[in-house]
C-alpha positions in Angstrom: 190.2 128.8 22.6 188.2 131.3 24.6 185.7 130.2 27.3 182.7 132.3 28.0 181.7 133.1 31.6 178.6 131.0 31.2 180.7 128.0 30.2 183.1 128.6 33.0 180.2 128.6 35.5 178.7 125.5 34.1 182.0 123.6 34.3 182.5 124.8 37.8 179.1 123.5 38.9 179.7 120.2 37.2 183.0 119.9 39.1 181.3 120.7 42.4 178.4 118.3 41.8 180.8 115.5 40.6 182.4 115.6 44.1 179.3 116.7 46.1 180.1 114.8 49.3 183.6 116.1 49.4 182.3 119.6 48.5 179.8 119.4 51.4 182.5 118.5 53.9 184.7 121.3 52.6 182.1 124.0 53.1 180.8 123.0 56.5 182.7 125.8 58.2 181.2 128.3 55.8 177.7 127.0 56.4 178.2 127.3 60.2 179.7 130.8 60.0 177.0 132.1 57.7 174.2 130.5 59.8 175.5 132.1 63.0 175.8 135.6 61.5 172.3 135.5 59.9 170.6 134.1 63.0 172.1 136.6 65.3 171.4 139.5 62.9 167.8 138.3 62.6 167.2 138.1 66.4 168.9 141.5 67.1 166.9 143.1 64.3 163.6 141.7 65.7 164.5 142.9 69.2 165.4 146.4 68.0 162.2 146.7 66.1 160.2 145.8 69.2 162.1 148.3 71.4 161.6 151.1 68.9 157.9 150.4 68.9 157.9 150.3 72.6 159.5 153.7 73.0 157.3 155.2 70.3 154.3 154.4 72.5 156.0 156.3 75.4 156.1 159.4 73.3 158.9 160.3 70.9 158.9 164.0 72.0 159.1 163.2 75.7 162.1 163.8 78.1 162.1 161.5 81.2 163.5 162.5 84.6 164.1 159.9 87.3 166.3 159.3 90.3 168.1 156.3 88.8 169.0 155.1 85.3 167.2 152.2 83.7 163.6 151.0 84.2 161.9 153.1 86.9 159.7 150.1 87.8 162.7 147.9 88.4 164.2 147.4 91.9 167.7 147.1 90.4 170.0 150.1 90.5 173.6 150.7 91.5 174.3 151.5 95.2 175.5 154.9 94.2 172.3 155.7 92.3 170.1 154.4 95.1 171.6 156.9 97.5 170.7 159.8 95.3 168.2 162.4 96.4 164.6 161.5 95.4 162.8 163.2 92.5 160.3 165.4 94.1 156.8 166.0 92.6 157.2 169.8 93.0 160.0 169.7 90.4 157.4 169.3 87.6 155.7 172.7 88.2 159.1 174.4 88.7 160.3 173.1 85.3 157.1 174.1 83.5 157.3 177.6 84.9 161.0 178.1 84.1 161.0 176.4 80.6 160.6 177.8 77.2 160.5 174.6 75.2 158.4 172.3 77.4 154.8 172.1 76.4 153.4 170.0 79.3 154.6 168.0 82.4 153.5 164.6 83.5 154.0 162.9 86.8 154.1 159.2 87.6 154.5 157.4 90.9 155.9 153.9 90.6 154.6 151.5 93.2 156.9 148.5 94.0 155.5 145.0 94.1 155.9 144.8 97.9 155.9 148.4 99.3 155.1 147.3 102.9 156.9 143.9 102.8 153.9 141.9 101.6 153.5 141.2 97.8 150.6 143.1 96.2 148.1 141.0 94.4 145.0 141.7 92.2 142.2 139.3 92.7 138.6 138.5 91.7 136.6 135.5 92.9 138.4 132.4 91.8 141.6 134.1 90.6 144.5 136.0 92.0 147.8 137.2 90.4 150.9 139.2 91.5 152.1 139.6 87.9 151.4 143.2 87.7 152.9 146.7 87.6 151.3 149.5 89.5 151.6 153.2 88.9 149.7 156.3 89.8 149.7 159.1 87.2 148.0 162.3 86.2 145.1 162.3 83.8 147.2 164.2 81.2 149.3 161.0 80.7 146.9 160.1 78.0 148.0 163.2 76.1 151.7 162.8 76.8 151.8 159.2 75.5 148.6 158.4 73.7 147.5 154.8 73.7 144.6 152.9 72.1 141.9 151.4 74.2 140.4 147.9 74.0 137.6 149.0 76.3 136.5 152.0 78.3 138.5 155.2 78.8 141.1 156.9 80.9 140.4 158.6 84.2 139.5 162.3 84.5 140.8 165.3 86.5 137.6 165.0 88.6 138.3 161.4 89.5 141.9 162.3 90.4 140.8 165.1 92.7 138.1 162.9 94.4 140.8 160.2 95.0 138.6 157.7 93.2 139.3 154.0 93.4 139.3 153.5 89.6 141.9 151.9 87.4 142.9 151.3 83.8 144.3 147.8 83.2 146.8 146.4 80.7 145.4 144.1 78.1 146.9 140.8 79.5 146.1 141.6 83.1 142.5 142.5 82.2 142.0 139.2 80.3 143.6 137.3 83.2 141.2 138.7 85.7 138.2 138.7 83.5 138.5 135.8 80.9 135.2 136.7 79.4 136.8 139.9 78.0 134.2 142.2 79.6 136.3 144.1 82.2 134.9 147.6 81.8 132.7 148.4 84.9 133.8 145.3 86.8 135.5 145.4 90.2 138.5 143.7 91.6 140.5 143.7 94.9 143.9 145.3 94.9 146.1 145.2 98.0 143.0 145.0 100.3 140.9 147.7 98.5 138.2 147.5 95.9 138.8 149.2 92.5 136.5 149.7 89.5 137.8 149.1 86.0 137.0 152.1 83.8 139.3 151.1 80.9 141.5 148.5 79.3 144.4 149.4 77.1 144.7 147.7 73.7 147.5 145.2 73.3 150.8 147.1 73.6 153.2 147.2 70.6 156.8 146.2 70.8 158.7 145.5 74.0 161.8 143.7 75.3 162.0 140.1 74.1 158.4 140.4 73.0 157.2 141.3 76.4 155.7 144.7 77.3 155.1 145.7 80.9 152.3 147.9 79.7 150.2 144.8 79.2 150.3 144.0 82.9 149.9 147.5 84.2 147.4 148.9 86.7 147.2 152.7 86.3 145.3 154.6 88.9 144.9 158.4 89.6 148.0 159.9 91.1 146.2 161.2 94.2 144.7 157.8 94.8 148.1 156.2 94.7 149.5 158.9 97.0 146.7 158.3 99.5 147.3 154.6 99.4 151.1 154.7 99.6 152.1 158.0 101.3 155.5 156.6 102.1 156.6 156.3 98.5 158.7 158.9 96.7 159.5 157.1 93.4 158.3 159.8 91.1 159.2 160.1 87.4 158.7 163.4 85.6 157.8 163.4 81.9 158.4 166.7 80.1 156.8 166.9 76.7 158.7 169.1 74.3 157.1 171.5 71.9 157.1 170.1 68.3 160.6 170.2 66.8 162.3 171.3 70.0 163.0 168.0 71.9 166.8 168.6 72.1 166.3 172.2 73.2 163.8 171.0 75.9 166.3 168.3 76.9 169.1 170.8 77.4 166.8 173.2 79.1 165.3 170.7 81.5 168.8 169.4 82.4 169.9 172.9 83.3 166.8 173.7 85.3 167.1 170.5 87.3 170.8 171.3 88.1 169.8 174.7 89.4 166.9 173.3 91.4 169.1 170.8 93.1 171.9 173.3 93.7 174.6 171.5 91.7 177.9 173.1 90.9 179.2 173.5 87.4 181.6 170.5 87.5 179.3 168.2 89.4 177.9 165.2 87.6 174.1 164.9 87.4 172.6 163.2 90.4 169.5 162.3 88.5 168.8 160.4 85.2 167.6 162.3 82.2 166.9 160.5 78.9 164.8 160.4 75.7 163.6 157.4 73.7 166.3 157.9 71.1 169.0 157.8 73.8 167.7 154.6 75.2 167.6 153.0 71.8 171.2 154.2 71.2 172.3 152.5 74.4 170.6 149.3 73.2 172.3 149.6 69.8 175.7 149.8 71.6 174.9 146.6 73.5 173.7 144.8 70.4 176.7 146.1 68.5 179.0 144.3 71.0 176.9 141.1 70.6 177.2 141.4 66.9 180.9 141.8 67.0 181.2 138.7 69.2 179.0 136.8 66.7 181.1 138.0 63.8 184.3 136.9 65.5 182.9 133.5 66.2 181.6 133.0 62.7 184.9 134.4 61.2 186.6 131.3 62.6 184.2 129.1 60.8 184.6 131.1 57.6 188.4 130.9 57.9 188.4 127.2 58.4 186.0 126.9 55.5 188.2 129.1 53.3 191.3 127.1 54.1 189.4 123.9 53.3 188.4 125.3 50.0 192.0 126.2 49.2 193.1 122.7 50.1 190.5 121.0 48.1 191.2 123.2 45.1 194.9 122.4 45.3 194.0 118.7 45.3 191.7 119.3 42.4 194.5 121.0 40.4 196.7 117.9 41.0 193.9 115.5 40.1 193.2 117.4 36.9 196.7 118.1 35.7 196.2 116.2 32.4 192.9 118.0 31.8 194.6 121.3 32.2 197.4 120.2 29.8 194.8 119.2 27.2 193.0 122.5 27.5 196.3 124.5 27.2 197.3 122.3 24.2 194.0 123.2 22.5 194.7 126.9 23.0 193.3 127.8 26.4 194.9 130.9 27.8 196.2 131.4 31.4 193.3 133.7 32.1 190.8 130.9 31.0 192.4 128.4 33.4 192.4 131.0 36.2 188.7 131.9 35.5 187.7 128.2 35.5 189.2 127.4 38.9 188.1 130.7 40.5 184.6 130.1 39.3 184.7 126.6 40.8 186.0 127.9 44.1 183.3 130.7 44.2 180.6 128.1 43.2 181.7 125.9 46.1 181.6 128.7 48.7 178.5 130.2 47.2 176.7 126.9 47.6 177.9 126.9 51.2 176.6 130.4 51.7 173.2 129.5 50.2 172.9 126.4 52.5 173.9 128.6 55.5 171.2 131.1 54.6 168.6 128.4 54.3 169.5 126.9 57.6 169.5 130.3 59.2 166.1 131.2 57.9 164.7 127.9 59.1 166.3 128.2 62.5 165.0 131.8 62.9 161.5 130.6 62.1 161.8 127.7 64.5 163.0 130.0 67.3 160.0 132.4 66.6 157.6 129.4 66.8 159.0 127.9 69.9 159.7 131.1 71.8 157.1 133.7 70.7 158.5 136.2 73.3 161.7 136.3 71.3 160.9 138.3 68.2 162.9 137.7 65.1 163.0 139.2 61.6 165.4 138.1 58.8 166.8 141.4 57.3 167.4 141.4 53.6 170.8 143.1 54.1 172.0 140.1 56.2 171.1 137.7 53.4 172.8 139.8 50.7 175.9 140.3 52.9 176.1 136.6 53.8 176.0 135.4 50.2 178.5 138.1 49.1 180.9 137.2 51.9 180.7 133.5 51.1 181.4 134.1 47.4 184.3 136.5 48.3 185.9 133.8 50.4 185.9 131.5 47.4 187.5 134.3 45.3 190.2 135.0 47.9 191.1 131.4 48.8 190.8 130.2 45.2 193.4 132.6 43.8 196.5 130.6 44.6 195.2 127.2 43.3 193.9 129.0 40.2 197.2 130.7 39.5 199.1 127.4 40.2 196.9 125.7 37.6 197.5 128.4 35.0 201.3 128.1 35.4 201.4 124.4 34.6 203.6 123.6 31.6 201.3 121.9 29.0 203.9 119.4 27.8 204.7 118.3 31.4 200.9 118.3 32.2 200.2 116.0 29.3 202.9 113.5 30.5 201.4 113.6 34.1 200.0 110.2 35.3 
């Protein structure tokens, strides 16, 4: 008596449904494990997508030079890096003259939130905020890292030379200072001086945990920033590579900087040089570690679930000894018995995998709704992998019970009470 795969699957589902409460308790470990993996994968995928968008806006062909590693606007750096020589603004012209693969050079001065000890605020009548990031930059910044505008324009070379008190605001900051939305041409007070808004950036794309510092930025002409804060030397140099030559430009700029700073052949760089791809790769390393930890944790749940499935299948073999004997007496082959119990084990763990996927999707949506700053996106590969792993667990842990069932002697099985 041959049993078709369809009949085997139908019998397996009937057996699972007949003991649905027991089946649910058995696969709880699998549900927890699958939910953990899919949720973590969804959150990390969303975070990575936001970071990729963020660095795309900074210019994929750019090479960044700064005194320390990490975010130039941040106050956090290792003690060793803080003692490095500053990045001088003159380096930009020196690199451009000596380079073959660099198309243009940008210069940015980062202004800390409290350069003189007191916190900088931006204010208009009735409202004041210190949630801002201040930088001074050259007018060519618009060409090095093009951005869309919600209102107005970027400042010009003439405004930079005249040390004009003009500024371009990030989207969120502009709407905080001017709730009506009409910021272009309006004035505000910044650290005791009046500035005129000449432009507002469009809402920035991507970012870290859904937040993008560009949305709270105040960009002013570089010479204006230097006149206001002459004591600062927190310059970042941006070298834009010629099309198709970013790696060549990277190697060239690194060599030029080492010569400028008089470094010996075996000396480690005393400056930070990076590209958007390198920063994304560093993020991938961090998320890879997080992913491994999540897999290790979920593996425990999957192992417990797999052992539970093996246990319940062994119990099922014992409970259905007479059924197996009848089937064998009617002509069922060993492979038919094995297929039936394997199908039942895979149906059991597959159902656990589906439940885990459903819970993971719902939990990811809930996190996205409750914490909009934490982007999430359920990747299709995570769903396919989760279901495949859950079914594979049933296959692996169901082999021994299935083989045991197939080895039962039909005469002894028929006598079993």
